[in-house]
PyMOL CGO cylinders between C-alpha atoms (Angstrom):
from pymol import cmd
from pymol.cgo import CYLINDER

trace = [
    CYLINDER, 89.83, 60.08, 7.74, 90.07, 62.21, 4.79, 0.3, 1, 1, 1, 1, 1, 1,
    CYLINDER, 90.07, 62.21, 4.79, 89.08, 66.35, 5.28, 0.3, 1, 1, 1, 1, 1, 1,
    CYLINDER, 89.08, 66.35, 5.28, 87.41, 68.36, 1.53, 0.3, 1, 1, 1, 1, 1, 1,
    CYLINDER, 87.41, 68.36, 1.53, 88.30, 71.53, 0.87, 0.3, 1, 1, 1, 1, 1, 1,
    CYLINDER, 88.30, 71.53, 0.87, 85.95, 73.80, 0.54, 0.3, 1, 1, 1, 1, 1, 1,
    CYLINDER, 85.95, 73.80, 0.54, 86.64, 77.11, -0.82, 0.3, 1, 1, 1, 1, 1, 1,
    CYLINDER, 86.64, 77.11, -0.82, 86.69, 80.57, 1.53, 0.3, 1, 1, 1, 1, 1, 1,
    CYLINDER, 86.69, 80.57, 1.53, 83.79, 81.51, -0.90, 0.3, 1, 1, 1, 1, 1, 1,
    CYLINDER, 83.79, 81.51, -0.90, 81.51, 78.94, -0.10, 0.3, 1, 1, 1, 1, 1, 1,
    CYLINDER, 81.51, 78.94, -0.10, 82.28, 79.42, 3.86, 0.3, 1, 1, 1, 1, 1, 1,
    CYLINDER, 82.28, 79.42, 3.86, 80.87, 82.47, 3.74, 0.3, 1, 1, 1, 1, 1, 1,
    CYLINDER, 80.87, 82.47, 3.74, 78.08, 83.93, 2.06, 0.3, 1, 1, 1, 1, 1, 1,
    CYLINDER, 78.08, 83.93, 2.06, 79.05, 87.80, 3.45, 0.3, 1, 1, 1, 1, 1, 1,
    CYLINDER, 79.05, 87.80, 3.45, 81.71, 89.50, 0.92, 0.3, 1, 1, 1, 1, 1, 1,
    CYLINDER, 81.71, 89.50, 0.92, 84.41, 91.03, 3.07, 0.3, 1, 1, 1, 1, 1, 1,
    CYLINDER, 84.41, 91.03, 3.07, 86.25, 93.89, 1.69, 0.3, 1, 1, 1, 1, 1, 1,
    CYLINDER, 86.25, 93.89, 1.69, 89.53, 93.64, 2.69, 0.3, 1, 1, 1, 1, 1, 1,
    CYLINDER, 89.53, 93.64, 2.69, 91.23, 96.27, 0.30, 0.3, 1, 1, 1, 1, 1, 1,
    CYLINDER, 91.23, 96.27, 0.30, 89.36, 99.92, -0.08, 0.3, 1, 1, 1, 1, 1, 1,
    CYLINDER, 89.36, 99.92, -0.08, 90.97, 101.98, -2.90, 0.3, 1, 1, 1, 1, 1, 1,
    CYLINDER, 90.97, 101.98, -2.90, 88.96, 104.83, -5.13, 0.3, 1, 1, 1, 1, 1, 1,
    CYLINDER, 88.96, 104.83, -5.13, 88.76, 103.52, -9.02, 0.3, 1, 1, 1, 1, 1, 1,
    CYLINDER, 88.76, 103.52, -9.02, 91.51, 106.46, -10.13, 0.3, 1, 1, 1, 1, 1, 1,
    CYLINDER, 91.51, 106.46, -10.13, 93.61, 104.36, -7.95, 0.3, 1, 1, 1, 1, 1, 1,
    CYLINDER, 93.61, 104.36, -7.95, 93.02, 100.77, -9.20, 0.3, 1, 1, 1, 1, 1, 1,
    CYLINDER, 93.02, 100.77, -9.20, 93.36, 101.84, -12.57, 0.3, 1, 1, 1, 1, 1, 1,
    CYLINDER, 93.36, 101.84, -12.57, 96.85, 103.12, -12.10, 0.3, 1, 1, 1, 1, 1, 1,
    CYLINDER, 96.85, 103.12, -12.10, 97.43, 100.08, -9.96, 0.3, 1, 1, 1, 1, 1, 1,
    CYLINDER, 97.43, 100.08, -9.96, 95.74, 97.85, -13.78, 0.3, 1, 1, 1, 1, 1, 1,
    CYLINDER, 95.74, 97.85, -13.78, 97.87, 100.64, -15.83, 0.3, 1, 1, 1, 1, 1, 1,
    CYLINDER, 97.87, 100.64, -15.83, 100.85, 100.46, -14.23, 0.3, 1, 1, 1, 1, 1, 1,
    CYLINDER, 100.85, 100.46, -14.23, 100.65, 96.46, -14.25, 0.3, 1, 1, 1, 1, 1, 1,
    CYLINDER, 100.65, 96.46, -14.25, 101.09, 96.48, -18.59, 0.3, 1, 1, 1, 1, 1, 1,
    CYLINDER, 101.09, 96.48, -18.59, 96.55, 96.87, -18.72, 0.3, 1, 1, 1, 1, 1, 1,
    CYLINDER, 96.55, 96.87, -18.72, 94.62, 98.94, -20.81, 0.3, 1, 1, 1, 1, 1, 1,
    CYLINDER, 94.62, 98.94, -20.81, 92.22, 101.75, -19.60, 0.3, 1, 1, 1, 1, 1, 1,
    CYLINDER, 92.22, 101.75, -19.60, 90.17, 104.34, -20.63, 0.3, 1, 1, 1, 1, 1, 1,
    CYLINDER, 90.17, 104.34, -20.63, 91.83, 108.05, -20.56, 0.3, 1, 1, 1, 1, 1, 1,
    CYLINDER, 91.83, 108.05, -20.56, 91.48, 109.70, -17.38, 0.3, 1, 1, 1, 1, 1, 1,
    CYLINDER, 91.48, 109.70, -17.38, 92.09, 112.09, -14.64, 0.3, 1, 1, 1, 1, 1, 1,
    CYLINDER, 92.09, 112.09, -14.64, 91.91, 112.47, -11.44, 0.3, 1, 1, 1, 1, 1, 1,
    CYLINDER, 91.91, 112.47, -11.44, 91.34, 116.29, -9.48, 0.3, 1, 1, 1, 1, 1, 1,
    CYLINDER, 91.34, 116.29, -9.48, 91.51, 117.29, -5.93, 0.3, 1, 1, 1, 1, 1, 1,
    CYLINDER, 91.51, 117.29, -5.93, 89.53, 120.90, -6.52, 0.3, 1, 1, 1, 1, 1, 1,
    CYLINDER, 89.53, 120.90, -6.52, 86.52, 121.83, -9.07, 0.3, 1, 1, 1, 1, 1, 1,
    CYLINDER, 86.52, 121.83, -9.07, 88.82, 124.68, -10.33, 0.3, 1, 1, 1, 1, 1, 1,
    CYLINDER, 88.82, 124.68, -10.33, 90.76, 122.41, -12.16, 0.3, 1, 1, 1, 1, 1, 1,
    CYLINDER, 90.76, 122.41, -12.16, 88.11, 119.96, -14.27, 0.3, 1, 1, 1, 1, 1, 1,
    CYLINDER, 88.11, 119.96, -14.27, 87.85, 122.59, -16.75, 0.3, 1, 1, 1, 1, 1, 1,
    CYLINDER, 87.85, 122.59, -16.75, 92.30, 122.09, -17.76, 0.3, 1, 1, 1, 1, 1, 1,
    CYLINDER, 92.30, 122.09, -17.76, 91.57, 118.32, -17.58, 0.3, 1, 1, 1, 1, 1, 1,
    CYLINDER, 91.57, 118.32, -17.58, 88.47, 118.41, -19.89, 0.3, 1, 1, 1, 1, 1, 1,
    CYLINDER, 88.47, 118.41, -19.89, 90.54, 120.59, -22.29, 0.3, 1, 1, 1, 1, 1, 1,
    CYLINDER, 90.54, 120.59, -22.29, 93.31, 117.61, -22.87, 0.3, 1, 1, 1, 1, 1, 1,
    CYLINDER, 93.31, 117.61, -22.87, 90.65, 115.13, -23.87, 0.3, 1, 1, 1, 1, 1, 1,
    CYLINDER, 90.65, 115.13, -23.87, 89.82, 114.93, -27.16, 0.3, 1, 1, 1, 1, 1, 1,
    CYLINDER, 89.82, 114.93, -27.16, 86.47, 113.92, -27.69, 0.3, 1, 1, 1, 1, 1, 1,
    CYLINDER, 86.47, 113.92, -27.69, 83.80, 116.22, -27.14, 0.3, 1, 1, 1, 1, 1, 1,
    CYLINDER, 83.80, 116.22, -27.14, 81.47, 114.18, -24.36, 0.3, 1, 1, 1, 1, 1, 1,
    CYLINDER, 81.47, 114.18, -24.36, 83.00, 113.26, -21.49, 0.3, 1, 1, 1, 1, 1, 1,
    CYLINDER, 83.00, 113.26, -21.49, 82.41, 111.92, -17.89, 0.3, 1, 1, 1, 1, 1, 1,
    CYLINDER, 82.41, 111.92, -17.89, 83.14, 114.27, -14.51, 0.3, 1, 1, 1, 1, 1, 1,
    CYLINDER, 83.14, 114.27, -14.51, 81.92, 111.69, -11.37, 0.3, 1, 1, 1, 1, 1, 1,
    CYLINDER, 81.92, 111.69, -11.37, 83.10, 112.00, -7.57, 0.3, 1, 1, 1, 1, 1, 1,
    CYLINDER, 83.10, 112.00, -7.57, 83.92, 109.21, -6.25, 0.3, 1, 1, 1, 1, 1, 1,
    CYLINDER, 83.92, 109.21, -6.25, 84.35, 108.24, -2.10, 0.3, 1, 1, 1, 1, 1, 1,
    CYLINDER, 84.35, 108.24, -2.10, 84.36, 104.93, -0.23, 0.3, 1, 1, 1, 1, 1, 1,
    CYLINDER, 84.36, 104.93, -0.23, 80.87, 104.07, 0.73, 0.3, 1, 1, 1, 1, 1, 1,
    CYLINDER, 80.87, 104.07, 0.73, 80.68, 101.00, 0.31, 0.3, 1, 1, 1, 1, 1, 1,
    CYLINDER, 80.68, 101.00, 0.31, 78.21, 100.59, -2.39, 0.3, 1, 1, 1, 1, 1, 1,
    CYLINDER, 78.21, 100.59, -2.39, 76.84, 102.34, -5.99, 0.3, 1, 1, 1, 1, 1, 1,
    CYLINDER, 76.84, 102.34, -5.99, 74.36, 105.02, -5.06, 0.3, 1, 1, 1, 1, 1, 1,
    CYLINDER, 74.36, 105.02, -5.06, 75.30, 104.71, -1.17, 0.3, 1, 1, 1, 1, 1, 1,
    CYLINDER, 75.30, 104.71, -1.17, 77.02, 108.06, -1.15, 0.3, 1, 1, 1, 1, 1, 1,
    CYLINDER, 77.02, 108.06, -1.15, 75.12, 111.54, 0.08, 0.3, 1, 1, 1, 1, 1, 1,
    CYLINDER, 75.12, 111.54, 0.08, 76.14, 114.79, 0.22, 0.3, 1, 1, 1, 1, 1, 1,
    CYLINDER, 76.14, 114.79, 0.22, 75.44, 116.66, 3.85, 0.3, 1, 1, 1, 1, 1, 1,
    CYLINDER, 75.44, 116.66, 3.85, 74.63, 120.04, 1.67, 0.3, 1, 1, 1, 1, 1, 1,
    CYLINDER, 74.63, 120.04, 1.67, 71.31, 118.58, -0.39, 0.3, 1, 1, 1, 1, 1, 1,
    CYLINDER, 71.31, 118.58, -0.39, 73.00, 118.21, -3.04, 0.3, 1, 1, 1, 1, 1, 1,
    CYLINDER, 73.00, 118.21, -3.04, 71.73, 115.71, -6.05, 0.3, 1, 1, 1, 1, 1, 1,
    CYLINDER, 71.73, 115.71, -6.05, 73.81, 114.17, -8.84, 0.3, 1, 1, 1, 1, 1, 1,
    CYLINDER, 73.81, 114.17, -8.84, 71.81, 114.07, -12.57, 0.3, 1, 1, 1, 1, 1, 1,
    CYLINDER, 71.81, 114.07, -12.57, 72.86, 112.05, -15.43, 0.3, 1, 1, 1, 1, 1, 1,
    CYLINDER, 72.86, 112.05, -15.43, 72.74, 114.98, -18.75, 0.3, 1, 1, 1, 1, 1, 1,
    CYLINDER, 72.74, 114.98, -18.75, 72.83, 113.47, -22.47, 0.3, 1, 1, 1, 1, 1, 1,
    CYLINDER, 72.83, 113.47, -22.47, 72.84, 115.34, -25.94, 0.3, 1, 1, 1, 1, 1, 1,
]
cmd.load_cgo(trace, "trace")
């Protein structure tokens, strides 16, 4: 009797996350592997944001927080702070 090979993807409809890393960590791994990724910096303190923005030569910059919350839009602040998209 011959057994059929069934890929793991077909066996489970639920996605399992086995590696939880932040975006900046993933970009660092890709950069170290020789992949091209956009310029970016990670900071731990709000006070450091201005200095980093001065290093970036473009007129527009993106500042974002990163948390491991299980998906886009699932992170919340216990202070009631809201994130808003600003455009020129």
